[in-house]
BALOBA-1460 file (C-alpha; in Angstrom, 3 decimals):
// residues 290
<rec num="1" residu="m" x="-66.768" y="-5.324" z="4.914"/>
<rec num="2" residu="i" x="-67.253" y="-3.090" z="7.960"/>
<rec num="3" residu="y" x="-70.054" y="-5.319" z="9.311"/>
<rec num="4" residu="l" x="-67.833" y="-8.388" z="9.037"/>
<rec num="5" residu="f" x="-65.025" y="-6.595" z="10.890"/>
<rec num="6" residu="l" x="-67.357" y="-5.387" z="13.668"/>
<rec num="7" residu="t" x="-68.946" y="-8.838" z="14.045"/>
<rec num="8" residu="i" x="-65.518" y="-10.428" z="14.466"/>
<rec num="9" residu="l" x="-64.282" y="-7.734" z="16.866"/>
<rec num="10" residu="l" x="-67.343" y="-7.819" z="19.115"/>
<rec num="11" residu="n" x="-67.520" y="-11.615" z="19.295"/>
<rec num="12" residu="a" x="-63.844" y="-11.752" z="20.200"/>
<rec num="13" residu="l" x="-64.540" y="-9.190" z="22.928"/>
<rec num="14" residu="l" x="-67.306" y="-11.449" z="24.288"/>
<rec num="15" residu="a" x="-64.835" y="-14.337" z="24.513"/>
<rec num="16" residu="v" x="-62.412" y="-12.130" z="26.457"/>
<rec num="17" residu="i" x="-65.171" y="-11.037" z="28.864"/>
<rec num="18" residu="f" x="-66.167" y="-14.664" z="29.425"/>
<rec num="19" residu="k" x="-62.552" y="-15.437" z="30.222"/>
<rec num="20" residu="l" x="-62.645" y="-12.698" z="32.880"/>
<rec num="21" residu="f" x="-65.872" y="-14.167" z="34.325"/>
<rec num="22" residu="a" x="-64.009" y="-17.308" z="35.345"/>
<rec num="23" residu="r" x="-61.157" y="-15.264" z="36.826"/>
<rec num="24" residu="y" x="-63.468" y="-13.143" z="39.014"/>
<rec num="25" residu="n" x="-65.870" y="-15.989" z="39.858"/>
<rec num="26" residu="i" x="-68.913" y="-14.307" z="38.301"/>
<rec num="27" residu="d" x="-72.166" y="-16.286" z="38.286"/>
<rec num="28" residu="n" x="-72.821" y="-17.029" z="34.606"/>
<rec num="29" residu="l" x="-76.610" y="-17.303" z="34.815"/>
<rec num="30" residu="q" x="-77.063" y="-14.020" z="36.687"/>
<rec num="31" residu="a" x="-74.710" y="-12.172" z="34.352"/>
<rec num="32" residu="i" x="-76.361" y="-13.658" z="31.246"/>
<rec num="33" residu="v" x="-79.885" y="-12.721" z="32.415"/>
<rec num="34" residu="i" x="-78.761" y="-9.147" z="33.175"/>
<rec num="35" residu="k" x="-76.973" y="-9.116" z="29.836"/>
<rec num="36" residu="y" x="-80.147" y="-9.830" z="27.880"/>
<rec num="37" residu="w" x="-82.065" y="-6.956" z="29.475"/>
<rec num="38" residu="v" x="-79.080" y="-4.680" z="28.881"/>
<rec num="39" residu="c" x="-79.259" y="-5.780" z="25.233"/>
<rec num="40" residu="v" x="-82.953" y="-4.839" z="25.093"/>
<rec num="41" residu="i" x="-82.222" y="-1.383" z="26.568"/>
<rec num="42" residu="t" x="-79.176" y="-0.855" z="24.351"/>
<rec num="43" residu="g" x="-81.071" y="-1.858" z="21.234"/>
<rec num="44" residu="s" x="-84.046" y="0.370" z="22.084"/>
<rec num="45" residu="l" x="-81.789" y="3.374" z="22.694"/>
<rec num="46" residu="f" x="-79.942" y="2.662" z="19.457"/>
<rec num="47" residu="l" x="-83.245" y="2.375" z="17.574"/>
<rec num="48" residu="g" x="-84.754" y="5.425" z="19.282"/>
<rec num="49" residu="e" x="-87.855" y="3.612" z="20.532"/>
<rec num="50" residu="m" x="-89.017" y="0.593" z="22.531"/>
<rec num="51" residu="p" x="-90.379" y="-1.687" z="19.783"/>
<rec num="52" residu="i" x="-91.845" y="-4.399" z="22.015"/>
<rec num="53" residu="s" x="-95.648" y="-4.195" z="22.147"/>
<rec num="54" residu="a" x="-98.787" y="-6.303" z="21.825"/>
<rec num="55" residu="e" x="-98.640" y="-5.750" z="18.056"/>
<rec num="56" residu="s" x="-95.328" y="-7.594" z="17.913"/>
<rec num="57" residu="s" x="-97.165" y="-10.923" z="18.053"/>
<rec num="58" residu="q" x="-98.737" y="-10.109" z="14.672"/>
<rec num="59" residu="e" x="-95.392" y="-9.915" z="12.897"/>
<rec num="60" residu="q" x="-94.492" y="-12.829" z="10.620"/>
<rec num="61" residu="w" x="-91.126" y="-13.272" z="12.335"/>
<rec num="62" residu="f" x="-92.571" y="-13.372" z="15.878"/>
<rec num="63" residu="p" x="-92.873" y="-17.202" z="16.237"/>
<rec num="64" residu="l" x="-89.290" y="-17.573" z="15.037"/>
<rec num="65" residu="s" x="-88.125" y="-14.912" z="17.511"/>
<rec num="66" residu="l" x="-89.657" y="-16.958" z="20.365"/>
<rec num="67" residu="i" x="-87.840" y="-20.110" z="19.277"/>
<rec num="68" residu="m" x="-84.579" y="-18.259" z="18.682"/>
<rec num="69" residu="g" x="-84.823" y="-16.386" z="21.993"/>
<rec num="70" residu="i" x="-85.202" y="-19.638" z="23.918"/>
<rec num="71" residu="g" x="-82.318" y="-21.091" z="21.931"/>
<rec num="72" residu="f" x="-80.158" y="-18.072" z="22.733"/>
<rec num="73" residu="i" x="-80.282" y="-18.478" z="26.491"/>
<rec num="74" residu="l" x="-79.963" y="-22.268" z="26.341"/>
<rec num="75" residu="v" x="-76.915" y="-22.201" z="24.072"/>
<rec num="76" residu="f" x="-75.264" y="-19.290" z="25.888"/>
<rec num="77" residu="n" x="-75.599" y="-21.050" z="29.255"/>
<rec num="78" residu="l" x="-74.489" y="-24.335" z="27.708"/>
<rec num="79" residu="f" x="-71.383" y="-22.589" z="26.360"/>
<rec num="80" residu="a" x="-70.672" y="-21.274" z="29.864"/>
<rec num="81" residu="f" x="-71.213" y="-24.775" z="31.334"/>
<rec num="82" residu="c" x="-68.907" y="-26.432" z="28.798"/>
<rec num="83" residu="t" x="-66.299" y="-23.722" z="29.332"/>
<rec num="84" residu="k" x="-66.384" y="-24.344" z="33.076"/>
<rec num="85" residu="h" x="-66.306" y="-28.157" z="32.969"/>
<rec num="86" residu="e" x="-64.371" y="-28.864" z="29.759"/>
<rec num="87" residu="g" x="-62.413" y="-25.653" z="29.326"/>
<rec num="88" residu="i" x="-62.535" y="-22.903" z="26.740"/>
<rec num="89" residu="t" x="-60.793" y="-25.193" z="24.230"/>
<rec num="90" residu="a" x="-63.537" y="-27.820" z="23.965"/>
<rec num="91" residu="a" x="-66.311" y="-25.213" z="24.048"/>
<rec num="92" residu="t" x="-64.652" y="-23.124" z="21.342"/>
<rec num="93" residu="i" x="-64.083" y="-26.123" z="19.081"/>
<rec num="94" residu="a" x="-67.749" y="-27.127" z="19.354"/>
<rec num="95" residu="n" x="-68.943" y="-23.551" z="18.864"/>
<rec num="96" residu="k" x="-66.804" y="-22.774" z="15.838"/>
<rec num="97" residu="l" x="-66.974" y="-26.127" z="14.055"/>
<rec num="98" residu="s" x="-70.753" y="-25.676" z="14.045"/>
<rec num="99" residu="l" x="-70.244" y="-23.386" z="11.037"/>
<rec num="100" residu="v" x="-70.798" y="-26.455" z="8.826"/>
<rec num="101" residu="i" x="-74.515" y="-26.479" z="9.703"/>
<rec num="102" residu="p" x="-75.466" y="-22.981" z="8.411"/>
<rec num="103" residu="v" x="-73.136" y="-23.409" z="5.425"/>
<rec num="104" residu="v" x="-74.890" y="-26.626" z="4.365"/>
<rec num="105" residu="f" x="-78.309" y="-25.028" z="4.892"/>
<rec num="106" residu="s" x="-77.278" y="-21.951" z="2.898"/>
<rec num="107" residu="i" x="-76.229" y="-24.098" z="-0.048"/>
<rec num="108" residu="w" x="-79.345" y="-26.284" z="0.193"/>
<rec num="109" residu="l" x="-82.029" y="-23.659" z="0.899"/>
<rec num="110" residu="y" x="-80.714" y="-20.755" z="-1.169"/>
<rec num="111" residu="s" x="-79.025" y="-22.682" z="-3.997"/>
<rec num="112" residu="e" x="-75.763" y="-20.855" z="-3.477"/>
<rec num="113" residu="s" x="-73.100" y="-21.980" z="-5.916"/>
<rec num="114" residu="l" x="-69.589" y="-22.767" z="-4.732"/>
<rec num="115" residu="s" x="-66.328" y="-22.086" z="-6.505"/>
<rec num="116" residu="a" x="-63.186" y="-24.165" z="-6.002"/>
<rec num="117" residu="l" x="-61.805" y="-21.489" z="-3.647"/>
<rec num="118" residu="h" x="-65.035" y="-21.567" z="-1.614"/>
<rec num="119" residu="i" x="-64.770" y="-25.338" z="-1.208"/>
<rec num="120" residu="m" x="-61.071" y="-25.205" z="-0.312"/>
<rec num="121" residu="g" x="-61.655" y="-22.411" z="2.203"/>
<rec num="122" residu="i" x="-64.560" y="-24.162" z="3.918"/>
<rec num="123" residu="a" x="-62.678" y="-27.490" z="4.001"/>
<rec num="124" residu="l" x="-59.569" y="-25.886" z="5.516"/>
<rec num="125" residu="a" x="-61.678" y="-24.062" z="8.122"/>
<rec num="126" residu="f" x="-62.111" y="-27.248" z="10.160"/>
<rec num="127" residu="p" x="-58.439" y="-28.109" z="10.712"/>
<rec num="128" residu="a" x="-57.739" y="-24.400" z="11.210"/>
<rec num="129" residu="v" x="-60.304" y="-24.170" z="14.016"/>
<rec num="130" residu="y" x="-59.073" y="-27.360" z="15.681"/>
<rec num="131" residu="l" x="-55.384" y="-26.524" z="15.507"/>
<rec num="132" residu="a" x="-55.897" y="-22.982" z="16.811"/>
<rec num="133" residu="v" x="-57.636" y="-24.186" z="19.968"/>
<rec num="134" residu="a" x="-56.262" y="-27.739" z="20.298"/>
<rec num="135" residu="p" x="-55.172" y="-28.574" z="23.864"/>
<rec num="136" residu="p" x="-51.852" y="-30.211" z="24.750"/>
<rec num="137" residu="k" x="-51.923" y="-34.017" z="24.651"/>
<rec num="138" residu="s" x="-52.263" y="-34.134" z="28.431"/>
<rec num="139" residu="e" x="-55.534" y="-32.185" z="28.236"/>
<rec num="140" residu="i" x="-57.208" y="-34.007" z="25.350"/>
<rec num="141" residu="i" x="-60.828" y="-34.906" z="26.150"/>
<rec num="142" residu="r" x="-61.374" y="-38.549" z="27.026"/>
<rec num="143" residu="v" x="-64.148" y="-40.484" z="25.330"/>
<rec num="144" residu="k" x="-65.522" y="-41.614" z="28.689"/>
<rec num="145" residu="n" x="-66.124" y="-38.030" z="29.781"/>
<rec num="146" residu="p" x="-69.901" y="-37.682" z="30.415"/>
<rec num="147" residu="h" x="-69.867" y="-34.006" z="29.422"/>
<rec num="148" residu="l" x="-69.123" y="-34.929" z="25.794"/>
<rec num="149" residu="l" x="-72.889" y="-35.124" z="25.245"/>
<rec num="150" residu="w" x="-73.173" y="-31.439" z="26.185"/>
<rec num="151" residu="i" x="-70.300" y="-30.600" z="23.831"/>
<rec num="152" residu="a" x="-72.215" y="-32.330" z="21.026"/>
<rec num="153" residu="i" x="-75.425" y="-30.453" z="21.910"/>
<rec num="154" residu="l" x="-73.480" y="-27.170" z="21.956"/>
<rec num="155" residu="f" x="-72.200" y="-27.958" z="18.457"/>
<rec num="156" residu="l" x="-75.722" y="-28.642" z="17.177"/>
<rec num="157" residu="g" x="-77.319" y="-25.699" z="19.011"/>
<rec num="158" residu="s" x="-74.738" y="-23.149" z="17.849"/>
<rec num="159" residu="g" x="-75.101" y="-24.265" z="14.250"/>
<rec num="160" residu="l" x="-78.892" y="-24.160" z="14.336"/>
<rec num="161" residu="l" x="-78.874" y="-20.647" z="15.855"/>
<rec num="162" residu="d" x="-76.642" y="-19.372" z="13.057"/>
<rec num="163" residu="t" x="-78.933" y="-21.096" z="10.543"/>
<rec num="164" residu="g" x="-81.990" y="-19.479" z="12.137"/>
<rec num="165" residu="m" x="-80.370" y="-16.041" z="11.971"/>
<rec num="166" residu="k" x="-79.679" y="-16.513" z="8.271"/>
<rec num="167" residu="f" x="-83.235" y="-17.743" z="7.635"/>
<rec num="168" residu="a" x="-84.771" y="-14.779" z="9.481"/>
<rec num="169" residu="q" x="-82.553" y="-12.306" z="7.646"/>
<rec num="170" residu="q" x="-83.317" y="-13.864" z="4.271"/>
<rec num="171" residu="k" x="-87.083" y="-14.179" z="4.715"/>
<rec num="172" residu="y" x="-88.239" y="-11.340" z="6.978"/>
<rec num="173" residu="l" x="-85.602" y="-8.701" z="7.679"/>
<rec num="174" residu="e" x="-85.080" y="-6.405" z="4.722"/>
<rec num="175" residu="s" x="-84.435" y="-3.047" z="6.383"/>
<rec num="176" residu="p" x="-81.978" y="-2.081" z="9.163"/>
<rec num="177" residu="r" x="-84.953" y="-1.102" z="11.339"/>
<rec num="178" residu="e" x="-86.567" y="-4.551" z="11.006"/>
<rec num="179" residu="q" x="-83.229" y="-6.151" z="11.800"/>
<rec num="180" residu="a" x="-82.862" y="-4.057" z="14.966"/>
<rec num="181" residu="i" x="-86.435" y="-4.762" z="16.115"/>
<rec num="182" residu="y" x="-86.051" y="-8.500" z="15.559"/>
<rec num="183" residu="t" x="-82.786" y="-8.563" z="17.501"/>
<rec num="184" residu="i" x="-84.374" y="-6.724" z="20.444"/>
<rec num="185" residu="h" x="-87.210" y="-9.254" z="20.551"/>
<rec num="186" residu="l" x="-84.742" y="-12.154" z="20.580"/>
<rec num="187" residu="f" x="-83.022" y="-10.723" z="23.631"/>
<rec num="188" residu="a" x="-86.320" y="-9.924" z="25.353"/>
<rec num="189" residu="v" x="-87.512" y="-13.532" z="25.007"/>
<rec num="190" residu="a" x="-84.177" y="-14.859" z="26.280"/>
<rec num="191" residu="g" x="-84.248" y="-12.334" z="29.142"/>
<rec num="192" residu="f" x="-87.786" y="-13.318" z="30.159"/>
<rec num="193" residu="i" x="-86.953" y="-17.047" z="30.216"/>
<rec num="194" residu="g" x="-83.746" y="-16.374" z="32.139"/>
<rec num="195" residu="t" x="-85.523" y="-14.133" z="34.645"/>
<rec num="196" residu="c" x="-88.058" y="-16.871" z="35.414"/>
<rec num="197" residu="i" x="-85.252" y="-19.348" z="36.060"/>
<rec num="198" residu="l" x="-83.317" y="-16.859" z="38.179"/>
<rec num="199" residu="l" x="-86.383" y="-15.939" z="40.267"/>
<rec num="200" residu="y" x="-86.946" y="-19.617" z="41.016"/>
<rec num="201" residu="l" x="-83.334" y="-19.983" z="42.166"/>
<rec num="202" residu="l" x="-83.594" y="-16.841" z="44.316"/>
<rec num="203" residu="i" x="-86.885" y="-17.927" z="45.915"/>
<rec num="204" residu="t" x="-85.470" y="-21.375" z="46.700"/>
<rec num="205" residu="k" x="-82.294" y="-19.670" z="48.013"/>
<rec num="206" residu="r" x="-80.074" y="-21.499" z="45.527"/>
<rec num="207" residu="s" x="-78.702" y="-18.210" z="44.263"/>
<rec num="208" residu="k" x="-78.008" y="-14.739" z="45.609"/>
<rec num="209" residu="i" x="-77.795" y="-11.460" z="43.715"/>
<rec num="210" residu="s" x="-74.307" y="-9.971" z="43.664"/>
<rec num="211" residu="l" x="-73.140" y="-6.579" z="42.378"/>
<rec num="212" residu="k" x="-70.243" y="-8.112" z="40.453"/>
<rec num="213" residu="n" x="-72.679" y="-10.347" z="38.560"/>
<rec num="214" residu="i" x="-74.745" y="-7.296" z="37.600"/>
<rec num="215" residu="l" x="-71.650" y="-5.409" z="36.448"/>
<rec num="216" residu="g" x="-70.549" y="-8.482" z="34.499"/>
<rec num="217" residu="g" x="-73.917" y="-8.631" z="32.768"/>
<rec num="218" residu="i" x="-73.709" y="-4.948" z="31.809"/>
<rec num="219" residu="a" x="-70.192" y="-5.410" z="30.430"/>
<rec num="220" residu="l" x="-71.404" y="-8.390" z="28.392"/>
<rec num="221" residu="g" x="-74.714" y="-6.925" z="27.246"/>
<rec num="222" residu="i" x="-73.673" y="-3.913" z="25.192"/>
<rec num="223" residu="p" x="-71.204" y="-5.700" z="22.882"/>
<rec num="224" residu="n" x="-73.516" y="-8.737" z="22.687"/>
<rec num="225" residu="y" x="-76.395" y="-6.686" z="21.264"/>
<rec num="226" residu="f" x="-74.254" y="-5.154" z="18.565"/>
<rec num="227" residu="s" x="-72.549" y="-8.473" z="17.775"/>
<rec num="228" residu="i" x="-75.937" y="-9.934" z="16.779"/>
<rec num="229" residu="y" x="-77.162" y="-6.739" z="15.094"/>
<rec num="230" residu="f" x="-74.022" y="-6.415" z="12.970"/>
<rec num="231" residu="m" x="-74.120" y="-10.127" z="12.187"/>
<rec num="232" residu="i" x="-77.576" y="-9.673" z="10.645"/>
<rec num="233" residu="r" x="-76.381" y="-6.569" z="8.774"/>
<rec num="234" residu="m" x="-73.391" y="-8.576" z="7.573"/>
<rec num="235" residu="l" x="-75.593" y="-11.402" z="6.268"/>
<rec num="236" residu="n" x="-77.855" y="-8.846" z="4.584"/>
<rec num="237" residu="s" x="-74.958" y="-7.232" z="2.747"/>
<rec num="238" residu="d" x="-73.753" y="-8.207" z="-0.716"/>
<rec num="239" residu="f" x="-70.159" y="-8.525" z="0.412"/>
<rec num="240" residu="l" x="-70.029" y="-12.344" z="0.130"/>
<rec num="241" residu="k" x="-72.405" y="-15.296" z="-0.077"/>
<rec num="242" residu="s" x="-73.441" y="-16.575" z="3.346"/>
<rec num="243" residu="s" x="-71.887" y="-19.988" z="2.606"/>
<rec num="244" residu="a" x="-68.514" y="-18.199" z="2.573"/>
<rec num="245" residu="l" x="-69.345" y="-15.319" z="4.933"/>
<rec num="246" residu="i" x="-70.244" y="-17.507" z="7.926"/>
<rec num="247" residu="p" x="-67.003" y="-19.548" z="7.839"/>
<rec num="248" residu="l" x="-65.021" y="-16.345" z="7.264"/>
<rec num="249" residu="s" x="-66.684" y="-14.715" z="10.276"/>
<rec num="250" residu="n" x="-66.124" y="-17.741" z="12.525"/>
<rec num="251" residu="i" x="-62.498" y="-18.088" z="11.506"/>
<rec num="252" residu="g" x="-62.012" y="-14.360" z="12.108"/>
<rec num="253" residu="v" x="-63.536" y="-14.594" z="15.591"/>
<rec num="254" residu="l" x="-61.379" y="-17.591" z="16.399"/>
<rec num="255" residu="l" x="-58.235" y="-15.851" z="15.157"/>
<rec num="256" residu="a" x="-58.970" y="-12.654" z="17.093"/>
<rec num="257" residu="s" x="-59.916" y="-14.578" z="20.264"/>
<rec num="258" residu="t" x="-56.782" y="-16.710" z="20.107"/>
<rec num="259" residu="l" x="-54.533" y="-13.684" z="19.662"/>
<rec num="260" residu="a" x="-56.297" y="-11.897" z="22.547"/>
<rec num="261" residu="a" x="-55.803" y="-14.952" z="24.781"/>
<rec num="262" residu="i" x="-52.102" y="-15.038" z="23.946"/>
<rec num="263" residu="i" x="-51.545" y="-11.288" z="24.357"/>
<rec num="264" residu="f" x="-53.746" y="-10.489" z="27.366"/>
<rec num="265" residu="f" x="-53.893" y="-13.824" z="29.216"/>
<rec num="266" residu="r" x="-50.396" y="-15.079" z="28.388"/>
<rec num="267" residu="e" x="-51.684" y="-18.366" z="26.996"/>
<rec num="268" residu="r" x="-48.892" y="-20.505" z="25.577"/>
<rec num="269" residu="m" x="-48.255" y="-20.386" z="21.817"/>
<rec num="270" residu="t" x="-47.929" y="-24.072" z="20.891"/>
<rec num="271" residu="n" x="-46.844" y="-25.294" z="17.469"/>
<rec num="272" residu="k" x="-50.403" y="-26.502" z="16.814"/>
<rec num="273" residu="r" x="-51.847" y="-23.115" z="17.691"/>
<rec num="274" residu="l" x="-49.364" y="-21.336" z="15.438"/>
<rec num="275" residu="m" x="-50.247" y="-23.700" z="12.588"/>
<rec num="276" residu="g" x="-53.934" y="-23.037" z="13.215"/>
<rec num="277" residu="i" x="-53.464" y="-19.264" z="13.076"/>
<rec num="278" residu="c" x="-51.474" y="-19.496" z="9.840"/>
<rec num="279" residu="l" x="-54.068" y="-21.826" z="8.318"/>
<rec num="280" residu="s" x="-56.822" y="-19.415" z="9.418"/>
<rec num="281" residu="l" x="-55.148" y="-16.663" z="7.407"/>
<rec num="282" residu="v" x="-55.101" y="-18.981" z="4.387"/>
<rec num="283" residu="v" x="-58.831" y="-19.688" z="4.848"/>
<rec num="284" residu="i" x="-59.603" y="-15.968" z="5.064"/>
<rec num="285" residu="a" x="-57.600" y="-15.344" z="1.881"/>
<rec num="286" residu="f" x="-59.371" y="-18.135" z="-0.017"/>
<rec num="287" residu="l" x="-62.856" y="-17.032" z="1.020"/>
<rec num="288" residu="a" x="-62.109" y="-13.364" z="0.324"/>
<rec num="289" residu="l" x="-60.668" y="-14.101" z="-3.122"/>
<rec num="290" residu="a" x="-63.586" y="-16.398" z="-3.951"/>
């Protein structure tokens, strides 16, 4: 239970920090690259050692960590891009509705059985997510918008990352130490890829290092490391099946993020949003009781 609560809290905090990025005009790429190296340092300090070495390539999970690390930086930057061009609403809908992908894979790969409450909770999660972040009619995305392709890719990428995390946890990561080491390697791969991109932009003078971007990356990095670490611990617990735990986590993050946006950023409480929050509570109750 505690891992679920911490995962929700930290992911909601990340959404709030991203909201502040737009307000203070922080360069997303620079902050994200700094963030990944902060995650590596944070994880190593938390573990008590720097686990990255030449021997890491011999681990069974290493190829998956390379793929996941690349996916991390691509999806995180795509989320920032969609947030900038389509708004937090469209990006959040795509990110949270992606829960269907790991749920389907969990049922298919791990033969997880579903009760009636599970099915009702998962089914209600979709309208709950949409209603909680639905824009006013004047802001609804138009079909002709060329960025819709990126929204669709964000949906697919977010779902596949969650599926990969579940697969890694199920197949390779039995102990808390293995979970921490794997997480550190994910961030190191993402940080390396991001650093290469950033160096190219700096050399070609398309970007310039700024102190506020560094500070933004530090602020993002510490909670981001623990959000992934506690997510793996959550999936490794016996609290709930992953087919219910993943929707419950996503709904919880959405609920916490929406409330934070209303309280701290004075976002308007529309009737749709209120309905979405109430429906989210129903989903949480169904999945918890199941």
